[in-house]
DRENDREN-908769 format. One record per atom (N, C-alpha, C, O): x, y, z. Coordinates in steps of 0.001 Angstrom, whole numbers, plus 524288, in hexadecimal, padded with zeros to 5 digits. Atoms other than C-alpha are relative to their C-alpha. Layout:
BEGIN
XYZ
...
This chain:
BEGIN
800A27FFB6805A5
604E8B86D919B8A
7FF0F8059C7FE4D
7FD7B808E580170
8007F7FAB380203
60472B92D8192D6
7FA9E800C47FD87
7F8C97FD7E7FA85
805337FECB8021D
5F75BB993B18F96
7FFE6805AF7FE30
8034B808CE7FF8E
801027FA9180193
5F23ABA59E18911
7FAAF8018680235
7F6CD7FED68014B
804EE7FE557FD9D
5E7D1BAD0D19086
7FC40802017FBD7
7FD95805507F89D
804147FE76803A7
5DB4DBAE7F188E7
7FC908044F80249
7F9AA806EA7FF79
802FC7FBFD7FD31
5D540BB7861932D
80379802398044C
807677FFE8805CF
7FD3A7FDCC7FB7D
5D9ECBC08119DE5
7FED27FCBD804D8
7FA5D7FB2A805BA
800AA802A37FAF8
5DC0CBB99E1AADA
8037B802E9803E2
8084380276803A8
7FCF17FCA37FC86
5E02EBC2E91B5D2
804707FD3E802CF
808977FF888039E
7FBF3802CB7FD13
5E7D7BB87C1BD0A
8045D7FDDD7FC8B
808567FBFF7FE81
7FC258026580380
5EF4DBB43A1B0E0
8021A803BC7FBD6
806D58040D7FB0C
7FE317FC7580422
5EFC9BBE481A5F5
7FB8B801D27FC8B
7F6F7801677FDF4
803D97FDD38039B
5E8E7BC45319A52
7FFA87FCCE7FAFD
802ED7F9767F9DE
800D1802918050F
5E3BEBBFB918D5D
804EB800897FC95
80706804D17FBF7
7FB737FFF580361
5EEFDBBBEE18461
805197FEED802CD
809157FE0480044
7FB35801197FD12
5F8DABB9D718F56
801517FA317FFBF
7FDDC7F6DA7FFD4
7FE27805717FFF9
600FEBAD7918ECD
801F27FECD80584
805578018380795
7FECA8014B7FA99
601E5BA6C919C1D
8017B7FA418008E
7FFD67F6E97FD84
7FE918055C7FEA2
607FDB9AA91A20B
7FCC97FE7F804D0
7FD3780102808E4
803668019E7FBB4
5FE28B93741AAB1
800637FA15800CF
802897F7447FD8E
800248059E7FEF6
5FC46B86191B0F2
7FC217FD5E7FC4F
7F8237FFAA7FAF0
80368802D5803A7
5F627B7BDD1A800
7FA7B7FF5580231
7F6A3800257FF6B
8052C800C37FD9D
5EB18B78F61B184
7FCCC804FC8000A
7F81B804DE7FF00
802A17FAF57FFF0
5E7C6B87681B2D0
7FDEA8015A7FA91
7F98E8034E7FA06
801987FEDB8055C
5E742B88D71A403
7FB757FC887FE57
7F78D7FE747FC4D
803EC803BB801DF
5DF4CB7C7E1A15D
7FAE28004580313
7F6AD7FF86800DF
804AF800157FCB2
5D5DCB7DBF1ACCC
7FD58805428009C
7F8B88057F801E5
802497FAD17FF26
5D3C4B8C601AD5B
80039803827FB36
7FC30805747F975
7FF667FC318043A
5D944B94881A232
7FD7A7FE447FAE3
7FA98801477F87D
8020E801D08050C
5D5B8B8C341965A
7FA0F7FF598000A
7F7838011F7FC5E
805BC800A28000B
5C7B2B886E19A5D
7FD06805297FFE0
7F8A78055D7FDE1
8029F7FAE67FFC8
5C464B96D819C8B
801B78039D7FB88
8003B808307FB5D
7FE017FCFD80476
5CB37B9B6019009
80312804CE801A5
80359808A67FEC5
7FCC27FBAB7FE2A
5D3D8BA4471982F
805477FFEC7FD49
807B1804007FC7B
7FAEC800888029C
5DFFBB9F0119173
7FFB77FBAC7FBE6
7FC3C7F85A7FBFB
7FF888040080415
5E3EFB96D3185B0
8058B7FDCE80026
8092D80082801C6
7FAAE802348001B
5EF77B8D9C18411
8038B8033A7FC76
801D5805607F883
7FC307FD0F80316
5FBBAB941117EEA
801E07FC8A7FB84
805597F9477FC2C
7FEA280313804AD
5FC9CB8E4E17138
800BA803BB7FB6C
7FF9F808637FBDB
7FF4A7FCB8804A4
5FFE9B93421639F
7FACA8023E7FE39
7FA77806BB7FC86
805387FE48801AB
5F16FB940B16098
7FE108048F80364
7FC278087480152
801E07FBC67FC95
5EE1BB9C5B16CA1
8037C804D97FF8E
8019A8093D80019
7FC7E7FB86800BE
5FA21BA4E516A77
7FE478032D7FB3C
7FE31807FB7FB61
801CB7FD5E804C6
5F540BA7F615CB7
7FACB802BA800FC
7F9D8807087FF0E
805207FDC17FEC9
5E784BAA53161FC
800968052E802E2
7FE088090480184
7FF557FB3B7FCF3
5EC1EBB46916BE4
803028042A7FD00
80254808D27FDFC
7FD447FC308034F
5F524BBAC5161FB
7FC17803057FCB4
7FCB1807B67FBD7
804087FD6C8032B
5E920BBD98159A7
7FC7C803878034B
7FA068071C8013C
803577FCE67FC7B
5E209BC33816590
8031580441802DD
800F6806FF80632
7FCA17FC657FD1E
5ED64BCB9416A03
7FE11805A17FFDB
7FE7180875803BB
801EB7FA9F8008C
5E77ABD831164D7
7FB8D8012D803C6
7FB9A8052C80673
804807FF0F7FC8C
5DAA9BD6CD16C47
801937FF85805C4
7FF6E8023F80918
7FE2A800847FA97
5E1C0BD2681789D
802A480509801C4
801BD806DB80620
7FD527FB217FEAA
5EA4EBDE8D1785C
7FC268048080087
7FCE3807FC803C2
803FE7FBDE7FFA1
5DE4BBE7191760A
7FD437FFC48054F
7FC32803CC807B3
802838009F7FAE2
5D7E9BE17818248
803A7801C680460
801EA8041C80834
7FC3E7FE567FC11
5E44CBE3D218A08
80064805FC80031
800F48084A8045F
7FFD57FA448002F
5E48BBF1F918578
7FB4880252802D8
7FBC78063A8059B
804B67FE3C7FD3D
5D686BF3A218A62
800AA7FF70805EC
7FEF6802CE808E7
7FF1C800DE7FA69
5DA8ABEDF71978F
803AD8041D80237
80305805DC806A5
7FC5C7FBF67FE3B
5E5AABF7A21987A
7FD3280539800C7
7FE2D808068048F
803087FB257FF84
5DC4BC02F81960E
7FC877FFDE804D1
7FC34803B0807B7
80362800947FB6C
5D2D6BFDD31A049
803228008C80508
801668030E808C1
7FCA87FFBE7FB5D
5DDF6BFC411AA09
801A68059D8011F
801D88073E805A5
7FE697FA8A7FF4F
5E263C0A481A7B9
7FB7F8034080230
7FC4B806A080584
8049D7FD2E7FE1F
5D485C0F4A1A9E1
7FEDF7FEBB805B5
7FDB780235808D2
800F9801A97FA97
5D2C4C07571B658
804278023E8039B
80309803B78080C
7FBBA7FDDC7FCD1
5DFF6C0BF61BB32
7FEE4805A380186
7FF918071B8060D
8012E7FA867FEE7
5DBFBC1A381BA14
7FBB48007880423
7FC0D803B4807AD
804657FFC27FC4D
5CF46C17B21C16F
801A97FE4480573
8001E8009C8095B
7FE49801F97FAEB
5D5CBC0FE21CC32
8038F803E6802C8
803368049380788
7FC597FC5C7FD91
5E071C19FB1CE6C
7FD56805218018E
7FF7980824804A3
803037FB667FE6D
5D619C24B21CF68
7FC6F7FEC28049D
7F9EC80239806CE
80387801DA7FBE5
5CED5C1CA21D98C
80270800BE80565
8071F7FFE98061D
7FE627FFCD7FA83
5CFB0C1F241E831
7FD1F7FB9F802C6
7F8997FC378044D
8026E8049D7FDAD
5CD01C11D01EDEC
8003980069805F5
804658013A80834
8004F7FFA87FA49
5C865C11FE1FC1F
7FDA47FAF680221
7F9737F94980078
801EB804C47FD73
5C6DCC05D32047A
7FFEE80104805DD
803D5802BA80818
800957FF367FA65
5C1C3C069421271
800037FAB5802BE
7FD207F72380150
7FF77804EA7FD1A
5C5A6BFBF921C14
7FFBE80122805E6
801458055B8079D
7FFD37FF567FA4F
5C3A3BF9FE22AC3
805A980091801CF
809197FDAE80017
7FAA17FEFA7FE3C
5CF96BFF54231D0
80005801E680598
7FC15803D180795
7FF567FE0C7FAB6
5D4B7C02A323F31
8016F805BB7FFF5
80248808067FBD1
7FEC07FA6D7FF93
5D7AAC103F24431
80583801317FE19
806AC805A17FCA8
7FA937FF3A801CA
5E606C0E3F2407B
800967FF6A7FA18
804EC7FFD27F80D
7FFC680068805B3
5E27EC0C4C23218
800FE7FA917FDF5
801307F9C67F938
7FF3B80569801AF
5E4E4BFDA8231DB
7FAB87FD957FE9F
7F6EC7FE1C80186
804E480254801C5
5DA8DBF64222A40
7FEDA7FAF7802E9
802697F80B8044A
801AA8050D7FDEA
5D2ADBEB2D2302E
7FF367FC647FB4C
7FACD7FB407F9C2
8003780304804DF
5D5FFBE2CC22463
8040F802437FC50
8080C8044F7FE0E
7FC427FDEC803CB
5DCD2BE6C8217CE
7FD47800FF7FAD0
7F9677FE767F982
801BD7FF078055E
5DA75BEC7E20A4F
803557FC947FC73
8081E7FD0A7FC73
7FD30803888037C
5DE24BE21F20042
7FEE48016C7FA51
7FBBA804DE7F935
800F77FF0B80593
5DEABBE1DA1F17E
7FA607FE947FEA0
7F816800F27FB1F
805708016E800FE
5D15BBDB2B1F1D8
7FC5080454801D3
7F861805677FF47
803217FB997FE10
5CBCEBE6601FA03
7FFDA804597FBF1
7FBBA806907FADC
7FFA87FBD4803E5
5D089BF0171EFD3
7FD3F7FE697FAF4
7FA978019C7F88A
80296801E5804C0
5CBD0BE7B21E46B
7FA138005E8008C
7F761801DB7FCDA
805A77FFB17FF0E
5BE35BE7051EA81
7FE13805A17FFA7
7F9EE806A67FD70
801877FA8180014
5BDBCBF5C71EC40
80047802357FA74
7FCDF805377F8E1
7FF8F7FE3580574
5C278BF84F1DE4B
7FB887FDD57FCB2
7F960800957F964
8046280261802DB
5B83FBEED91D906
7FAF1802E88012C
7F7C8803DA7FDAC
804B27FD137FE73
5ADC0BF61A1E0BC
7FFBB805467FD35
7FB7D807437FC21
7FFC37FAE7802A5
5B253C02BA1DA20
800067FF8A7FA0A
80069803747F747
8004E800CA805A8
5B19EBFCA31CC8D
805167FE8E7FD61
8058A7FEED7F89B
7FAF3801AC8022E
5BFA0BF7DD1CAD0
801097FA53801A3
803777F962805AE
7FF39805827FE8F
5BF9CBE8EC1CAC8
805A47FE407FF32
806FF7FC0F7FB23
7FA73801528002D
5CE0CBE6D71CDB6
800E67FAFB8031F
7FF057FA7D80785
7FEDC804D77FD31
5D2F2BD9471D161
803AA8010180494
8071F804568044D
7FCDB7FF567FB4B
5D8F2BD8061DEDD
805DB7FF6E7FEEE
809068025380119
7FA6D8010A800F9
5E5C8BD2B81D981
802AC8046C7FD04
80778804897FCB2
7FDB87FB93802CF
5E7B3BDF3C1D181
8013780496803A6
8036880888801FD
7FF317FBCC7FC31
5E848BE7741DDE9
804BD7FEB88035B
8050B7FA89805B5
7FB33800E07FD09
5F583BE8F01E46D
8002380384804CD
7FFA2808488046C
7FFA07FD207FB18
5F6BABECD41F2B6
805567FF1380275
8075F7FAB880252
7FB0F8009B7FD33
6033CBEF581FA2F
7FEF87FCE8804F7
7FBDC7FE8680842
800DB8033C7FB62
603F8BE48C2044C
7FB137FCC27FFB3
7F9A37FA3280382
804C78031C80101
5F7A7BDE421FE8C
7FB24801FB802CD
7F6D580135800D0
8048C7FDEB7FD35
5EEBCBE4D5208A9
8013E8055680251
805CA806AA80324
7FF7C7FAF57FD60
5EC65BF24420EA6
7FD4C7FF8C8054C
7F8C67FDF38059B
80214800E07FABD
5EA6DBF25C21D64
7FF5D804FA80333
7FE3C804C2807DF
800977FB077FD42
5E9EEC00D3220CB
7FD1D803DD7FC8C
7FD348036F7F7C2
802917FBD880301
5E1F1C0C9521CC5
8043A803547FD75
808B0803737FF40
7FC377FCAD802AB
5E87EC15EE2135C
7FEFD8004B7FA2D
7FB137FE4A7F83A
8006A7FF72805B4
5EAACC195220511
8041B7FC8D7FD69
8089A7FC587FF1B
7FC8B803BE80299
5F09FC0F6E1FBBF
7FF9E800947FA12
7FBD6802BA7F804
8000080082805AC
5F43FC0D881ED72
7FFC07FA2F7FEBE
802F87F72180099
800C18058A8014B
5EF6EC00AF1E7C2
800C27FF3D7FA24
7FE4B801E97F6FE
7FF018012080585
5F494BFB2C1DAED
7FC077FC0B7FDF8
7FB1C7F80180069
803C78037D8027C
5EA7CBF4EE1D1EA
801E57FECD7FA77
80230802487F72A
7FE4B8019C80536
5EF5ABED301C633
7FB3D7FFA77FC6A
7F7257FD9F7FDEA
804667FFEC803A0
5E6D1BEEF41BA31
800F27FC5A7FB63
7FF0F7F7EE7FB64
7FF038034880496
5EB9CBE9CB1AD1F
8059D8009C7FE46
8079B804F67FDCF
7FA73800028015D
5F951BE5FD1A913
80304802FC8043B
802C780190808D2
7FCE77FD297FC19
60246BEFF21AFAE
7FD03804978026E
7FF1280749805D7
803197FB9D7FDF9
5F75EBF9CD1B267
7FE477FEE88059A
7FC7D7FAA0806DE
8019E800787FA8A
5F49BBFC351C0CA
7FE2D80554801E5
7FFF58096080001
802007FB247FDBD
5ED3BC06561C8AC
801A880055805AB
802447FC5980849
7FEC07FF157FA7C
5F0DEC0C611D5C3
7FB438029180283
7FA0C8071880172
804E77FE347FDAA
5E495C0DCC1DDF1
8010C8026680554
803F88003980878
7FFA07FD7A7FAE5
5E396C17451E967
7FC007FD93803AE
7F74D7FDC3802AF
8036B802A07FC42
5DE0EC0FFA1F507
80078802908055C
804C28037280758
8002A7FE0D7FA9E
5D9D7C15A92020D
7FD2D7FBF88035A
7F8B47FA8E80249
8026D803AA7FC50
5D743C0C2720D23
7FE6780321804CE
801B58055480785
8020E7FD167FB8C
5CE80C12612176B
7FEAC7FC3D8046C
7FD197F7C980388
80149803337FB71
5CC8FC0D5122528
7FA968013A8020C
7F905805C480257
805277FF657FD8F
5BF31C0B2122B0A
8008D7FE0D80598
800B87F9588068E
7FF21801757FA8B
5C0E6C0B6F239D2
7FB107FD7780224
7F6D27FFB3801D5
80470802C77FDBC
5B81BC017724063
7FE94802638053A
80207803EF80833
801C27FDDB7FB05
5AFD4C065124BC4
801157FC0E80453
7FF747F78B803FC
7FEE18036F7FB90
5B4C3C00A32588E
7FE40802AC80504
7FE35807788055B
801C77FDE17FB09
5AFD8C026C26646
804A7802308030A
808EA7FFF680304
7FBDE7FDC37FCC5
5B7B8C0B3726F20
800747FCE080502
7FCC67FA3580695
7FF33802F67FB2F
5BD7DC057527B72
7FC49801C180447
7FA667FE8D80753
8036F7FE067FBE8
5B544C0E4E2840F
7FA8A7FDC77FF70
7F7FB7FC8680350
8053980225800E4
5A8BDC097027D97
7FFCF7FA5080199
7FC117F89280411
7FFCA805887FE9B
5ACC9BFB5627F2D
800497FF5E805E2
7FD9F7FC0C8081E
7FF678005A7FA65
5B0F1BFD9428D35
7FAF78016A802D0
7F98F7FEF0806B1
804EB7FE697FDA4
5A43BC049D2906A
7FBF27FBBB7FF96
7F9197FAA58034E
803CB80427800D5
59C24BF9BA28A82
801417FB578037B
7FDB97F8BC80572
7FE6F804507FCAD
5A41DBEFB029218
7FE7A801088059E
7FCFD7FD6B8086C
801697FE927FAB2
5A187BF71E29EBD
7FA317FF41800ED
7F8987FD5C8050C
805AC800BC7FF9B
592D7BF72629C2C
7FEB77FA3D8005E
7FB5B7F8AB8036D
80100805A07FFFA
59346BE88F29966
801527FDA880552
7FE8F7FA3680738
7FE7D802097FADC
59A5FBE6122A648
7FBF7801728041C
7FAAD7FE448077B
803EB7FE597FC2E
59065BEE012ADF1
7FB147FCC67FF83
7F8997FB768036B
804AF8032F800C4
5855CBE64C2A7D2
800BC7FA8A80236
7FD237F84880475
7FEF18053F7FDFE
58BD0BD9812AB63
800167FFED805ED
7FEC07FBF78084D
7FFA97FFCC7FA55
58DCDBDDFD2B96F
7FABF8011880284
7F9FF7FFEB8071E
804FD7FE4A7FDC1
57FE3BE3082BB40
7FD017FBB5802C1
7FB647FC9D80731
80331804027FD65
578C9BD60F2BE5E
802417FE7480541
7FF557FDA3808FD
7FD898019D7FB1B
582B7BD2782C8DF
7FF178041D80431
7FE1C802D3808B8
800D37FBBE7FC45
5814EBDFC52CF49
7FA737FFF9801FD
7F971800E68069A
8057F800007FE84
572A4BDEAA2CF2E
7FED77FB95803C1
7FB947FC2F8073D
800F8804757FC9E
5731FBD1542D5AF
8021A800FC80577
7FFDB7FF1680945
7FD687FF437FAF7
57C0EBD5F72E0A9
7FDB08047D80328
7FECD804D4807D3
802257FB8A7FD1E
5746FBE2652E46D
7FA2A8004D7FF26
7F8597FF307FAD6
805B97FFA880096
565F1BE4742E6CD
7FE9A804607FC56
80188808227FBAC
801D17FBFB803A7
55E29BEC4C2DD18
7FED1804F7802EB
7FD20804DF8076B
801147FAF37FD95
55CCEBFAA82DFD1
7FA318009B800DA
7F7127FF777FD60
805837FEF57FEED
55002BFE1D2E663
7FCEF7FB368019A
7F85C7FBC0802FC
802E9804B67FE79
54C50BEFDF2E968
7FFE87FF9F805EB
803F78006180861
8005F8005C7FA3D
5475BBEDFD2F77F
803167FB59801EC
803317F7377FF76
7FD208044E7FDBD
54FDABE5CA3002B
7FC387FC1A80252
7F84D7FD9B804AB
8036C804187FDE5
549CCBD8C0303F2
800E07FF8D805DE
805497FFD6807C2
7FF95800B67FA56
546AEBD6DD31266
802577FAC08012A
8016E7F7087FE41
7FDBA805177FEAE
54E4CBCC1231912
7FBD17FC1C8014C
7F7F37FD67803D8
803D2804297FF11
5470DBBF3F3198F
800CC7FDE180579
8052E7FCC080718
7FFA9801EE7FA9C
543B9BBAA832758
801A27FA5A8001B
800367F7587FCA2
7FE3A805637FF63
54A0BBAE2932BEC
7FB947FCCC8023A
7F9C57FDC580694
804838031B7FE57
53F5DBA40332CCE
801187FCFE804F6
7FD7B7FBBC807E0
7FEB3803307FB7D
546B7B9CA43374B
800588031C8050D
800FC800E580946
7FF9F7FCBC7FB59
546FDBA86434080
7FB457FF448037D
7F7067FE3180181
8043F800BF7FC49
53E8FBA76F34CBD
7FC58804A27FFEF
7FDFA8090C7FEF4
803D97FBD87FFB1
53203BAF3234E0A
8012A8035E804B6
8034A8016B8088F
7FF0E7FC947FB8A
532CCBBAFB3570C
7FCF97FE3B804D3
7F8D37FBD880455
80289801A87FB16
52F37BB8AD36552
7FAD38027B8009B
7F9FF806EB7FEF2
805517FDF77FF3D
52118BBA513691D
7FC5F7FE2E7FBEA
7F7A57FEC17FC98
8037E8020D8040B
51BDDBB42E35C8F
8000B7FA1C8003A
804147F7AE80134
80074805987FFDF
516A1BA64835BF0
801BE7FDCF7FAE6
801AC7F90F7FA29
């Protein structure tokens, strides 16, 4: 069914836009929240009378978009991610990663407004990221992805530790098989069944 948007809705359009939507969506979501009104002669006349103020609001949005564009294009966005020595990331930089970083810097940009080549970035380097603002306005943000090399044990350290562990495991067996250093040797025990020496009763 045809409706006229009474408010901006990012997923659908702006105030005053005429849209074709499913009846259930209109009746269950748009109409109860006053986001849209049925497309009738009465609502057409209503929005015609509000056209001036709607256009004024759109002009303000255009100015805001131009201001944000200048700030974003002057920004040097840096994101640090865990990476290997070859520059490959352990993970990926996504549009959500960039949106979170922009929000932290005071630019609450929706994830869906950020365009990445290939949808994700998987290597360190310098990139240009397109950010859609309002209508046809878009900003090109300079992004640097830095690698944070994780600390890993060297093979020699691991091998040395393994050697120590083996020596510790072997120690008890060695101790059982050889007498302790400095311990006196035990005298042989006499055989009780042996005969007494001659001359003794």
